[in-house]
Chimera marker file (.cmm) of the C-alpha trace (Angstrom):
<marker_set name="trace">
<marker id="1" x="18.036" y="-17.961" z="-3.115" r="1" g="1" b="0" radius="0.5"/>
<marker id="2" x="15.509" y="-17.028" z="-0.058" r="1" g="1" b="0" radius="0.5"/>
<marker id="3" x="14.118" y="-13.624" z="0.388" r="1" g="1" b="0" radius="0.5"/>
<marker id="4" x="11.553" y="-13.296" z="2.711" r="1" g="1" b="0" radius="0.5"/>
<marker id="5" x="9.175" y="-10.054" z="2.648" r="1" g="1" b="0" radius="0.5"/>
<marker id="6" x="7.818" y="-8.980" z="5.886" r="1" g="1" b="0" radius="0.5"/>
<marker id="7" x="5.518" y="-6.661" z="7.409" r="1" g="1" b="0" radius="0.5"/>
<marker id="8" x="1.968" y="-5.606" z="8.760" r="1" g="1" b="0" radius="0.5"/>
<marker id="9" x="-1.447" y="-6.283" z="6.697" r="1" g="1" b="0" radius="0.5"/>
<marker id="10" x="-1.497" y="-4.238" z="3.853" r="1" g="1" b="0" radius="0.5"/>
<marker id="11" x="2.110" y="-3.094" z="3.239" r="1" g="1" b="0" radius="0.5"/>
<marker id="12" x="2.296" y="-4.972" z="0.124" r="1" g="1" b="0" radius="0.5"/>
<marker id="13" x="3.886" y="-8.072" z="0.757" r="1" g="1" b="0" radius="0.5"/>
<marker id="14" x="2.060" y="-9.896" z="-1.956" r="1" g="1" b="0" radius="0.5"/>
<marker id="15" x="1.851" y="-7.240" z="-4.509" r="1" g="1" b="0" radius="0.5"/>
<marker id="16" x="5.753" y="-6.644" z="-4.361" r="1" g="1" b="0" radius="0.5"/>
<marker id="17" x="7.123" y="-10.734" z="-4.309" r="1" g="1" b="0" radius="0.5"/>
<marker id="18" x="4.760" y="-11.202" z="-7.198" r="1" g="1" b="0" radius="0.5"/>
<marker id="19" x="6.666" y="-8.579" z="-9.088" r="1" g="1" b="0" radius="0.5"/>
<marker id="20" x="9.955" y="-8.794" z="-8.243" r="1" g="1" b="0" radius="0.5"/>
<marker id="21" x="9.571" y="-12.652" z="-9.196" r="1" g="1" b="0" radius="0.5"/>
<marker id="22" x="8.376" y="-11.418" z="-12.538" r="1" g="1" b="0" radius="0.5"/>
<marker id="23" x="11.106" y="-9.085" z="-12.944" r="1" g="1" b="0" radius="0.5"/>
<marker id="24" x="13.787" y="-11.139" z="-11.568" r="1" g="1" b="0" radius="0.5"/>
<marker id="25" x="12.867" y="-14.218" z="-13.100" r="1" g="1" b="0" radius="0.5"/>
<marker id="26" x="12.827" y="-16.196" z="-9.909" r="1" g="1" b="0" radius="0.5"/>
<marker id="27" x="10.028" y="-18.140" z="-7.816" r="1" g="1" b="0" radius="0.5"/>
<marker id="28" x="6.988" y="-17.414" z="-6.017" r="1" g="1" b="0" radius="0.5"/>
<marker id="29" x="5.299" y="-18.443" z="-2.563" r="1" g="1" b="0" radius="0.5"/>
<marker id="30" x="2.853" y="-16.641" z="-0.596" r="1" g="1" b="0" radius="0.5"/>
<marker id="31" x="2.354" y="-18.248" z="2.672" r="1" g="1" b="0" radius="0.5"/>
<marker id="32" x="-1.140" y="-17.204" z="2.868" r="1" g="1" b="0" radius="0.5"/>
<marker id="33" x="-1.849" y="-18.668" z="-0.193" r="1" g="1" b="0" radius="0.5"/>
<marker id="34" x="-0.431" y="-21.947" z="0.026" r="1" g="1" b="0" radius="0.5"/>
<marker id="35" x="-1.978" y="-22.308" z="3.562" r="1" g="1" b="0" radius="0.5"/>
<marker id="36" x="-5.545" y="-21.450" z="1.704" r="1" g="1" b="0" radius="0.5"/>
<marker id="37" x="-4.766" y="-24.335" z="-0.998" r="1" g="1" b="0" radius="0.5"/>
<marker id="38" x="-2.711" y="-27.117" z="1.437" r="1" g="1" b="0" radius="0.5"/>
<marker id="39" x="-6.084" y="-26.600" z="4.338" r="1" g="1" b="0" radius="0.5"/>
<marker id="40" x="-8.729" y="-26.323" z="1.839" r="1" g="1" b="0" radius="0.5"/>
<marker id="41" x="-10.072" y="-23.054" z="3.545" r="1" g="1" b="0" radius="0.5"/>
<marker id="42" x="-10.075" y="-19.619" z="3.256" r="1" g="1" b="0" radius="0.5"/>
<marker id="43" x="-8.088" y="-18.081" z="6.385" r="1" g="1" b="0" radius="0.5"/>
<marker id="44" x="-10.753" y="-15.963" z="7.876" r="1" g="1" b="0" radius="0.5"/>
<marker id="45" x="-12.437" y="-19.504" z="8.191" r="1" g="1" b="0" radius="0.5"/>
<marker id="46" x="-9.711" y="-20.693" z="9.602" r="1" g="1" b="0" radius="0.5"/>
<marker id="47" x="-9.895" y="-18.140" z="12.265" r="1" g="1" b="0" radius="0.5"/>
<marker id="48" x="-13.581" y="-18.540" z="12.926" r="1" g="1" b="0" radius="0.5"/>
<marker id="49" x="-13.390" y="-22.435" z="13.000" r="1" g="1" b="0" radius="0.5"/>
<marker id="50" x="-10.327" y="-23.119" z="14.923" r="1" g="1" b="0" radius="0.5"/>
<marker id="51" x="-8.121" y="-19.840" z="15.818" r="1" g="1" b="0" radius="0.5"/>
<marker id="52" x="-5.354" y="-17.551" z="14.899" r="1" g="1" b="0" radius="0.5"/>
<marker id="53" x="-3.158" y="-19.628" z="17.440" r="1" g="1" b="0" radius="0.5"/>
<marker id="54" x="-3.949" y="-22.484" z="14.873" r="1" g="1" b="0" radius="0.5"/>
<marker id="55" x="-3.682" y="-20.136" z="11.961" r="1" g="1" b="0" radius="0.5"/>
<marker id="56" x="-0.221" y="-19.021" z="13.281" r="1" g="1" b="0" radius="0.5"/>
<marker id="57" x="0.887" y="-22.547" z="13.848" r="1" g="1" b="0" radius="0.5"/>
<marker id="58" x="0.197" y="-23.383" z="10.078" r="1" g="1" b="0" radius="0.5"/>
<marker id="59" x="2.253" y="-20.362" z="9.185" r="1" g="1" b="0" radius="0.5"/>
<marker id="60" x="5.051" y="-21.192" z="11.062" r="1" g="1" b="0" radius="0.5"/>
<marker id="61" x="5.083" y="-25.205" z="9.815" r="1" g="1" b="0" radius="0.5"/>
<marker id="62" x="5.084" y="-23.773" z="6.239" r="1" g="1" b="0" radius="0.5"/>
<marker id="63" x="7.912" y="-21.099" z="7.171" r="1" g="1" b="0" radius="0.5"/>
<marker id="64" x="10.101" y="-23.616" z="8.691" r="1" g="1" b="0" radius="0.5"/>
<marker id="65" x="9.354" y="-26.492" z="6.321" r="1" g="1" b="0" radius="0.5"/>
<marker id="66" x="9.684" y="-25.297" z="2.901" r="1" g="1" b="0" radius="0.5"/>
<marker id="67" x="12.162" y="-25.571" z="0.281" r="1" g="1" b="0" radius="0.5"/>
<marker id="68" x="11.029" y="-23.225" z="-2.007" r="1" g="1" b="0" radius="0.5"/>
<marker id="69" x="13.603" y="-20.850" z="-3.233" r="1" g="1" b="0" radius="0.5"/>
<marker id="70" x="12.369" y="-17.279" z="-4.365" r="1" g="1" b="0" radius="0.5"/>
<marker id="71" x="10.540" y="-14.240" z="-3.321" r="1" g="1" b="0" radius="0.5"/>
<marker id="72" x="8.659" y="-15.174" z="-0.301" r="1" g="1" b="0" radius="0.5"/>
<marker id="73" x="5.604" y="-13.328" z="0.924" r="1" g="1" b="0" radius="0.5"/>
<marker id="74" x="4.941" y="-14.302" z="4.545" r="1" g="1" b="0" radius="0.5"/>
<marker id="75" x="1.760" y="-13.186" z="6.887" r="1" g="1" b="0" radius="0.5"/>
<marker id="76" x="1.703" y="-9.555" z="8.868" r="1" g="1" b="0" radius="0.5"/>
<marker id="77" x="1.965" y="-11.877" z="11.901" r="1" g="1" b="0" radius="0.5"/>
<marker id="78" x="5.011" y="-14.423" z="10.780" r="1" g="1" b="0" radius="0.5"/>
<marker id="79" x="6.946" y="-12.547" z="13.391" r="1" g="1" b="0" radius="0.5"/>
<marker id="80" x="4.378" y="-13.265" z="16.341" r="1" g="1" b="0" radius="0.5"/>
<marker id="81" x="6.074" y="-16.434" z="17.226" r="1" g="1" b="0" radius="0.5"/>
<marker id="82" x="9.866" y="-16.851" z="18.601" r="1" g="1" b="0" radius="0.5"/>
<marker id="83" x="11.040" y="-19.192" z="16.237" r="1" g="1" b="0" radius="0.5"/>
<marker id="84" x="10.144" y="-17.806" z="13.410" r="1" g="1" b="0" radius="0.5"/>
<marker id="85" x="11.924" y="-14.834" z="14.683" r="1" g="1" b="0" radius="0.5"/>
<marker id="86" x="15.335" y="-16.600" z="14.867" r="1" g="1" b="0" radius="0.5"/>
<marker id="87" x="14.346" y="-18.453" z="11.744" r="1" g="1" b="0" radius="0.5"/>
<marker id="88" x="14.099" y="-14.793" z="9.697" r="1" g="1" b="0" radius="0.5"/>
<marker id="89" x="16.906" y="-13.699" z="11.296" r="1" g="1" b="0" radius="0.5"/>
<marker id="90" x="19.363" y="-16.074" z="9.725" r="1" g="1" b="0" radius="0.5"/>
<marker id="91" x="17.931" y="-15.244" z="6.116" r="1" g="1" b="0" radius="0.5"/>
<marker id="92" x="17.859" y="-12.287" z="4.150" r="1" g="1" b="0" radius="0.5"/>
<marker id="93" x="14.432" y="-10.922" z="5.505" r="1" g="1" b="0" radius="0.5"/>
<marker id="94" x="12.876" y="-7.295" z="3.801" r="1" g="1" b="0" radius="0.5"/>
<marker id="95" x="10.448" y="-5.331" z="5.578" r="1" g="1" b="0" radius="0.5"/>
<marker id="96" x="8.003" y="-3.023" z="3.983" r="1" g="1" b="0" radius="0.5"/>
<marker id="97" x="7.183" y="-0.483" z="6.159" r="1" g="1" b="0" radius="0.5"/>
<marker id="98" x="4.748" y="2.008" z="4.824" r="1" g="1" b="0" radius="0.5"/>
<marker id="99" x="3.413" y="4.888" z="6.921" r="1" g="1" b="0" radius="0.5"/>
<marker id="100" x="0.115" y="3.610" z="8.693" r="1" g="1" b="0" radius="0.5"/>
<marker id="101" x="-1.789" y="5.802" z="6.844" r="1" g="1" b="0" radius="0.5"/>
<marker id="102" x="-1.508" y="4.108" z="3.898" r="1" g="1" b="0" radius="0.5"/>
<marker id="103" x="-1.339" y="0.579" z="5.217" r="1" g="1" b="0" radius="0.5"/>
<marker id="104" x="-5.114" y="1.303" z="7.241" r="1" g="1" b="0" radius="0.5"/>
<marker id="105" x="-6.330" y="3.189" z="4.021" r="1" g="1" b="0" radius="0.5"/>
<marker id="106" x="-5.540" y="-0.228" z="2.097" r="1" g="1" b="0" radius="0.5"/>
<marker id="107" x="-7.239" y="-2.338" z="4.605" r="1" g="1" b="0" radius="0.5"/>
<marker id="108" x="-9.927" y="-0.941" z="6.268" r="1" g="1" b="0" radius="0.5"/>
<marker id="109" x="-12.644" y="-2.089" z="4.081" r="1" g="1" b="0" radius="0.5"/>
<marker id="110" x="-11.167" y="-5.430" z="3.504" r="1" g="1" b="0" radius="0.5"/>
<marker id="111" x="-12.516" y="-8.743" z="5.272" r="1" g="1" b="0" radius="0.5"/>
<marker id="112" x="-9.147" y="-9.936" z="6.926" r="1" g="1" b="0" radius="0.5"/>
<marker id="113" x="-10.270" y="-11.520" z="10.196" r="1" g="1" b="0" radius="0.5"/>
<marker id="114" x="-8.364" y="-9.159" z="12.578" r="1" g="1" b="0" radius="0.5"/>
<marker id="115" x="-9.704" y="-5.790" z="10.646" r="1" g="1" b="0" radius="0.5"/>
<marker id="116" x="-13.702" y="-7.306" z="10.950" r="1" g="1" b="0" radius="0.5"/>
<marker id="117" x="-12.121" y="-7.772" z="14.409" r="1" g="1" b="0" radius="0.5"/>
<marker id="118" x="-10.395" y="-5.020" z="15.946" r="1" g="1" b="0" radius="0.5"/>
<marker id="119" x="-10.720" y="-1.276" z="15.642" r="1" g="1" b="0" radius="0.5"/>
<marker id="120" x="-8.771" y="1.578" z="14.037" r="1" g="1" b="0" radius="0.5"/>
<marker id="121" x="-7.198" y="2.564" z="16.992" r="1" g="1" b="0" radius="0.5"/>
<marker id="122" x="-6.176" y="-1.418" z="17.894" r="1" g="1" b="0" radius="0.5"/>
<marker id="123" x="-5.318" y="-2.071" z="14.661" r="1" g="1" b="0" radius="0.5"/>
<marker id="124" x="-2.942" y="0.678" z="15.179" r="1" g="1" b="0" radius="0.5"/>
<marker id="125" x="-1.650" y="-0.497" z="18.107" r="1" g="1" b="0" radius="0.5"/>
<marker id="126" x="-1.003" y="-3.863" z="17.479" r="1" g="1" b="0" radius="0.5"/>
<marker id="127" x="0.824" y="-2.206" z="14.253" r="1" g="1" b="0" radius="0.5"/>
<marker id="128" x="3.321" y="-0.378" z="16.778" r="1" g="1" b="0" radius="0.5"/>
<marker id="129" x="3.355" y="-3.703" z="19.461" r="1" g="1" b="0" radius="0.5"/>
<marker id="130" x="4.724" y="-5.380" z="15.800" r="1" g="1" b="0" radius="0.5"/>
<marker id="131" x="7.240" y="-3.361" z="14.730" r="1" g="1" b="0" radius="0.5"/>
<marker id="132" x="9.939" y="-3.552" z="16.966" r="1" g="1" b="0" radius="0.5"/>
<marker id="133" x="9.337" y="-7.610" z="15.684" r="1" g="1" b="0" radius="0.5"/>
<marker id="134" x="9.846" y="-6.596" z="12.243" r="1" g="1" b="0" radius="0.5"/>
<marker id="135" x="12.583" y="-4.616" z="13.395" r="1" g="1" b="0" radius="0.5"/>
<marker id="136" x="14.624" y="-7.435" z="15.179" r="1" g="1" b="0" radius="0.5"/>
<marker id="137" x="14.056" y="-9.516" z="11.825" r="1" g="1" b="0" radius="0.5"/>
<marker id="138" x="15.315" y="-7.593" z="9.182" r="1" g="1" b="0" radius="0.5"/>
<marker id="139" x="17.945" y="-7.554" z="7.027" r="1" g="1" b="0" radius="0.5"/>
<marker id="140" x="16.314" y="-4.448" z="4.992" r="1" g="1" b="0" radius="0.5"/>
<marker id="141" x="13.800" y="-1.653" z="6.200" r="1" g="1" b="0" radius="0.5"/>
<marker id="142" x="11.976" y="0.147" z="2.953" r="1" g="1" b="0" radius="0.5"/>
<marker id="143" x="9.420" y="2.624" z="4.112" r="1" g="1" b="0" radius="0.5"/>
<marker id="144" x="9.439" y="5.003" z="1.260" r="1" g="1" b="0" radius="0.5"/>
<marker id="145" x="10.003" y="4.424" z="-2.130" r="1" g="1" b="0" radius="0.5"/>
<marker id="146" x="9.861" y="1.298" z="-2.415" r="1" g="1" b="0" radius="0.5"/>
<marker id="147" x="10.007" y="-0.620" z="-5.481" r="1" g="1" b="0" radius="0.5"/>
<marker id="148" x="13.382" y="1.011" z="-5.737" r="1" g="1" b="0" radius="0.5"/>
<marker id="149" x="14.502" y="-0.027" z="-2.443" r="1" g="1" b="0" radius="0.5"/>
<marker id="150" x="13.579" y="-3.613" z="-3.197" r="1" g="1" b="0" radius="0.5"/>
<marker id="151" x="15.644" y="-3.443" z="-6.923" r="1" g="1" b="0" radius="0.5"/>
<marker id="152" x="18.643" y="-1.832" z="-5.220" r="1" g="1" b="0" radius="0.5"/>
<marker id="153" x="18.624" y="-4.786" z="-2.282" r="1" g="1" b="0" radius="0.5"/>
<marker id="154" x="18.202" y="-7.374" z="-4.563" r="1" g="1" b="0" radius="0.5"/>
<marker id="155" x="21.313" y="-6.419" z="-6.966" r="1" g="1" b="0" radius="0.5"/>
<marker id="156" x="23.538" y="-7.116" z="-3.977" r="1" g="1" b="0" radius="0.5"/>
<marker id="157" x="22.262" y="-10.343" z="-4.658" r="1" g="1" b="0" radius="0.5"/>
<marker id="158" x="21.497" y="-10.879" z="-8.233" r="1" g="1" b="0" radius="0.5"/>
<marker id="159" x="22.996" y="-10.044" z="-11.677" r="1" g="1" b="0" radius="0.5"/>
<marker id="160" x="20.482" y="-7.924" z="-13.209" r="1" g="1" b="0" radius="0.5"/>
<link id1="1" id2="2" r="1" g="1" b="0" radius="0.2"/>
<link id1="2" id2="3" r="1" g="1" b="0" radius="0.2"/>
<link id1="3" id2="4" r="1" g="1" b="0" radius="0.2"/>
<link id1="4" id2="5" r="1" g="1" b="0" radius="0.2"/>
<link id1="5" id2="6" r="1" g="1" b="0" radius="0.2"/>
<link id1="6" id2="7" r="1" g="1" b="0" radius="0.2"/>
<link id1="7" id2="8" r="1" g="1" b="0" radius="0.2"/>
<link id1="8" id2="9" r="1" g="1" b="0" radius="0.2"/>
<link id1="9" id2="10" r="1" g="1" b="0" radius="0.2"/>
<link id1="10" id2="11" r="1" g="1" b="0" radius="0.2"/>
<link id1="11" id2="12" r="1" g="1" b="0" radius="0.2"/>
<link id1="12" id2="13" r="1" g="1" b="0" radius="0.2"/>
<link id1="13" id2="14" r="1" g="1" b="0" radius="0.2"/>
<link id1="14" id2="15" r="1" g="1" b="0" radius="0.2"/>
<link id1="15" id2="16" r="1" g="1" b="0" radius="0.2"/>
<link id1="16" id2="17" r="1" g="1" b="0" radius="0.2"/>
<link id1="17" id2="18" r="1" g="1" b="0" radius="0.2"/>
<link id1="18" id2="19" r="1" g="1" b="0" radius="0.2"/>
<link id1="19" id2="20" r="1" g="1" b="0" radius="0.2"/>
<link id1="20" id2="21" r="1" g="1" b="0" radius="0.2"/>
<link id1="21" id2="22" r="1" g="1" b="0" radius="0.2"/>
<link id1="22" id2="23" r="1" g="1" b="0" radius="0.2"/>
<link id1="23" id2="24" r="1" g="1" b="0" radius="0.2"/>
<link id1="24" id2="25" r="1" g="1" b="0" radius="0.2"/>
<link id1="25" id2="26" r="1" g="1" b="0" radius="0.2"/>
<link id1="26" id2="27" r="1" g="1" b="0" radius="0.2"/>
<link id1="27" id2="28" r="1" g="1" b="0" radius="0.2"/>
<link id1="28" id2="29" r="1" g="1" b="0" radius="0.2"/>
<link id1="29" id2="30" r="1" g="1" b="0" radius="0.2"/>
<link id1="30" id2="31" r="1" g="1" b="0" radius="0.2"/>
<link id1="31" id2="32" r="1" g="1" b="0" radius="0.2"/>
<link id1="32" id2="33" r="1" g="1" b="0" radius="0.2"/>
<link id1="33" id2="34" r="1" g="1" b="0" radius="0.2"/>
<link id1="34" id2="35" r="1" g="1" b="0" radius="0.2"/>
<link id1="35" id2="36" r="1" g="1" b="0" radius="0.2"/>
<link id1="36" id2="37" r="1" g="1" b="0" radius="0.2"/>
<link id1="37" id2="38" r="1" g="1" b="0" radius="0.2"/>
<link id1="38" id2="39" r="1" g="1" b="0" radius="0.2"/>
<link id1="39" id2="40" r="1" g="1" b="0" radius="0.2"/>
<link id1="40" id2="41" r="1" g="1" b="0" radius="0.2"/>
<link id1="41" id2="42" r="1" g="1" b="0" radius="0.2"/>
<link id1="42" id2="43" r="1" g="1" b="0" radius="0.2"/>
<link id1="43" id2="44" r="1" g="1" b="0" radius="0.2"/>
<link id1="44" id2="45" r="1" g="1" b="0" radius="0.2"/>
<link id1="45" id2="46" r="1" g="1" b="0" radius="0.2"/>
<link id1="46" id2="47" r="1" g="1" b="0" radius="0.2"/>
<link id1="47" id2="48" r="1" g="1" b="0" radius="0.2"/>
<link id1="48" id2="49" r="1" g="1" b="0" radius="0.2"/>
<link id1="49" id2="50" r="1" g="1" b="0" radius="0.2"/>
<link id1="50" id2="51" r="1" g="1" b="0" radius="0.2"/>
<link id1="51" id2="52" r="1" g="1" b="0" radius="0.2"/>
<link id1="52" id2="53" r="1" g="1" b="0" radius="0.2"/>
<link id1="53" id2="54" r="1" g="1" b="0" radius="0.2"/>
<link id1="54" id2="55" r="1" g="1" b="0" radius="0.2"/>
<link id1="55" id2="56" r="1" g="1" b="0" radius="0.2"/>
<link id1="56" id2="57" r="1" g="1" b="0" radius="0.2"/>
<link id1="57" id2="58" r="1" g="1" b="0" radius="0.2"/>
<link id1="58" id2="59" r="1" g="1" b="0" radius="0.2"/>
<link id1="59" id2="60" r="1" g="1" b="0" radius="0.2"/>
<link id1="60" id2="61" r="1" g="1" b="0" radius="0.2"/>
<link id1="61" id2="62" r="1" g="1" b="0" radius="0.2"/>
<link id1="62" id2="63" r="1" g="1" b="0" radius="0.2"/>
<link id1="63" id2="64" r="1" g="1" b="0" radius="0.2"/>
<link id1="64" id2="65" r="1" g="1" b="0" radius="0.2"/>
<link id1="65" id2="66" r="1" g="1" b="0" radius="0.2"/>
<link id1="66" id2="67" r="1" g="1" b="0" radius="0.2"/>
<link id1="67" id2="68" r="1" g="1" b="0" radius="0.2"/>
<link id1="68" id2="69" r="1" g="1" b="0" radius="0.2"/>
<link id1="69" id2="70" r="1" g="1" b="0" radius="0.2"/>
<link id1="70" id2="71" r="1" g="1" b="0" radius="0.2"/>
<link id1="71" id2="72" r="1" g="1" b="0" radius="0.2"/>
<link id1="72" id2="73" r="1" g="1" b="0" radius="0.2"/>
<link id1="73" id2="74" r="1" g="1" b="0" radius="0.2"/>
<link id1="74" id2="75" r="1" g="1" b="0" radius="0.2"/>
<link id1="75" id2="76" r="1" g="1" b="0" radius="0.2"/>
<link id1="76" id2="77" r="1" g="1" b="0" radius="0.2"/>
<link id1="77" id2="78" r="1" g="1" b="0" radius="0.2"/>
<link id1="78" id2="79" r="1" g="1" b="0" radius="0.2"/>
<link id1="79" id2="80" r="1" g="1" b="0" radius="0.2"/>
<link id1="80" id2="81" r="1" g="1" b="0" radius="0.2"/>
<link id1="81" id2="82" r="1" g="1" b="0" radius="0.2"/>
<link id1="82" id2="83" r="1" g="1" b="0" radius="0.2"/>
<link id1="83" id2="84" r="1" g="1" b="0" radius="0.2"/>
<link id1="84" id2="85" r="1" g="1" b="0" radius="0.2"/>
<link id1="85" id2="86" r="1" g="1" b="0" radius="0.2"/>
<link id1="86" id2="87" r="1" g="1" b="0" radius="0.2"/>
<link id1="87" id2="88" r="1" g="1" b="0" radius="0.2"/>
<link id1="88" id2="89" r="1" g="1" b="0" radius="0.2"/>
<link id1="89" id2="90" r="1" g="1" b="0" radius="0.2"/>
<link id1="90" id2="91" r="1" g="1" b="0" radius="0.2"/>
<link id1="91" id2="92" r="1" g="1" b="0" radius="0.2"/>
<link id1="92" id2="93" r="1" g="1" b="0" radius="0.2"/>
<link id1="93" id2="94" r="1" g="1" b="0" radius="0.2"/>
<link id1="94" id2="95" r="1" g="1" b="0" radius="0.2"/>
<link id1="95" id2="96" r="1" g="1" b="0" radius="0.2"/>
<link id1="96" id2="97" r="1" g="1" b="0" radius="0.2"/>
<link id1="97" id2="98" r="1" g="1" b="0" radius="0.2"/>
<link id1="98" id2="99" r="1" g="1" b="0" radius="0.2"/>
<link id1="99" id2="100" r="1" g="1" b="0" radius="0.2"/>
<link id1="100" id2="101" r="1" g="1" b="0" radius="0.2"/>
<link id1="101" id2="102" r="1" g="1" b="0" radius="0.2"/>
<link id1="102" id2="103" r="1" g="1" b="0" radius="0.2"/>
<link id1="103" id2="104" r="1" g="1" b="0" radius="0.2"/>
<link id1="104" id2="105" r="1" g="1" b="0" radius="0.2"/>
<link id1="105" id2="106" r="1" g="1" b="0" radius="0.2"/>
<link id1="106" id2="107" r="1" g="1" b="0" radius="0.2"/>
<link id1="107" id2="108" r="1" g="1" b="0" radius="0.2"/>
<link id1="108" id2="109" r="1" g="1" b="0" radius="0.2"/>
<link id1="109" id2="110" r="1" g="1" b="0" radius="0.2"/>
<link id1="110" id2="111" r="1" g="1" b="0" radius="0.2"/>
<link id1="111" id2="112" r="1" g="1" b="0" radius="0.2"/>
<link id1="112" id2="113" r="1" g="1" b="0" radius="0.2"/>
<link id1="113" id2="114" r="1" g="1" b="0" radius="0.2"/>
<link id1="114" id2="115" r="1" g="1" b="0" radius="0.2"/>
<link id1="115" id2="116" r="1" g="1" b="0" radius="0.2"/>
<link id1="116" id2="117" r="1" g="1" b="0" radius="0.2"/>
<link id1="117" id2="118" r="1" g="1" b="0" radius="0.2"/>
<link id1="118" id2="119" r="1" g="1" b="0" radius="0.2"/>
<link id1="119" id2="120" r="1" g="1" b="0" radius="0.2"/>
<link id1="120" id2="121" r="1" g="1" b="0" radius="0.2"/>
<link id1="121" id2="122" r="1" g="1" b="0" radius="0.2"/>
<link id1="122" id2="123" r="1" g="1" b="0" radius="0.2"/>
<link id1="123" id2="124" r="1" g="1" b="0" radius="0.2"/>
<link id1="124" id2="125" r="1" g="1" b="0" radius="0.2"/>
<link id1="125" id2="126" r="1" g="1" b="0" radius="0.2"/>
<link id1="126" id2="127" r="1" g="1" b="0" radius="0.2"/>
<link id1="127" id2="128" r="1" g="1" b="0" radius="0.2"/>
<link id1="128" id2="129" r="1" g="1" b="0" radius="0.2"/>
<link id1="129" id2="130" r="1" g="1" b="0" radius="0.2"/>
<link id1="130" id2="131" r="1" g="1" b="0" radius="0.2"/>
<link id1="131" id2="132" r="1" g="1" b="0" radius="0.2"/>
<link id1="132" id2="133" r="1" g="1" b="0" radius="0.2"/>
<link id1="133" id2="134" r="1" g="1" b="0" radius="0.2"/>
<link id1="134" id2="135" r="1" g="1" b="0" radius="0.2"/>
<link id1="135" id2="136" r="1" g="1" b="0" radius="0.2"/>
<link id1="136" id2="137" r="1" g="1" b="0" radius="0.2"/>
<link id1="137" id2="138" r="1" g="1" b="0" radius="0.2"/>
<link id1="138" id2="139" r="1" g="1" b="0" radius="0.2"/>
<link id1="139" id2="140" r="1" g="1" b="0" radius="0.2"/>
<link id1="140" id2="141" r="1" g="1" b="0" radius="0.2"/>
<link id1="141" id2="142" r="1" g="1" b="0" radius="0.2"/>
<link id1="142" id2="143" r="1" g="1" b="0" radius="0.2"/>
<link id1="143" id2="144" r="1" g="1" b="0" radius="0.2"/>
<link id1="144" id2="145" r="1" g="1" b="0" radius="0.2"/>
<link id1="145" id2="146" r="1" g="1" b="0" radius="0.2"/>
<link id1="146" id2="147" r="1" g="1" b="0" radius="0.2"/>
<link id1="147" id2="148" r="1" g="1" b="0" radius="0.2"/>
<link id1="148" id2="149" r="1" g="1" b="0" radius="0.2"/>
<link id1="149" id2="150" r="1" g="1" b="0" radius="0.2"/>
<link id1="150" id2="151" r="1" g="1" b="0" radius="0.2"/>
<link id1="151" id2="152" r="1" g="1" b="0" radius="0.2"/>
<link id1="152" id2="153" r="1" g="1" b="0" radius="0.2"/>
<link id1="153" id2="154" r="1" g="1" b="0" radius="0.2"/>
<link id1="154" id2="155" r="1" g="1" b="0" radius="0.2"/>
<link id1="155" id2="156" r="1" g="1" b="0" radius="0.2"/>
<link id1="156" id2="157" r="1" g="1" b="0" radius="0.2"/>
<link id1="157" id2="158" r="1" g="1" b="0" radius="0.2"/>
<link id1="158" id2="159" r="1" g="1" b="0" radius="0.2"/>
<link id1="159" id2="160" r="1" g="1" b="0" radius="0.2"/>
</marker_set>
C-alpha cells in the first residue's frame, strides 16, 4: 500500500510520515531525502546550481517511477507539475493543511531555497496559489487534529 502525504513546506509531511510508518509498521520514504542521497547534493545546492525546474524534474521522476510501498512524504512543490497531480489523484493522497501561521512559524528561520528567496508575503501567495492544486490531488484533507485524522483515514485501509 502506498499513501502519499502532500502539503506546503513546513506542514509536517516528513514528521508524520516517519511517525505513521513506525506506528503502523510500514515503510517510510521521503522524496526530498532520496533526491539528496541519489544526487549527493543538498536541495539548496540543486536549486542554486541547476534551478528549481531541474529539482522539480528529479522530484517527478522519483514520484512516477518509485516502487516503494508505505508512507511517502513528498516535497511541497510536487503538485506543480500536471503529471504529478494526475498520478497523485489516482493514489491515496492525504493533504496535511495546517493554518498559515503554523506553517510560517516553522519555516521562517529555515534555509529552504524558496524561504531564502521569497518574502513572507510572497510565500503566503505561493501557499495560496498551491492550495487548489493540493485540493485537486487529495483523497483526504486534514487541517486540524492531524494525528487523529491520519490514523482515522489509514484505519480504513489497515487493520490496526
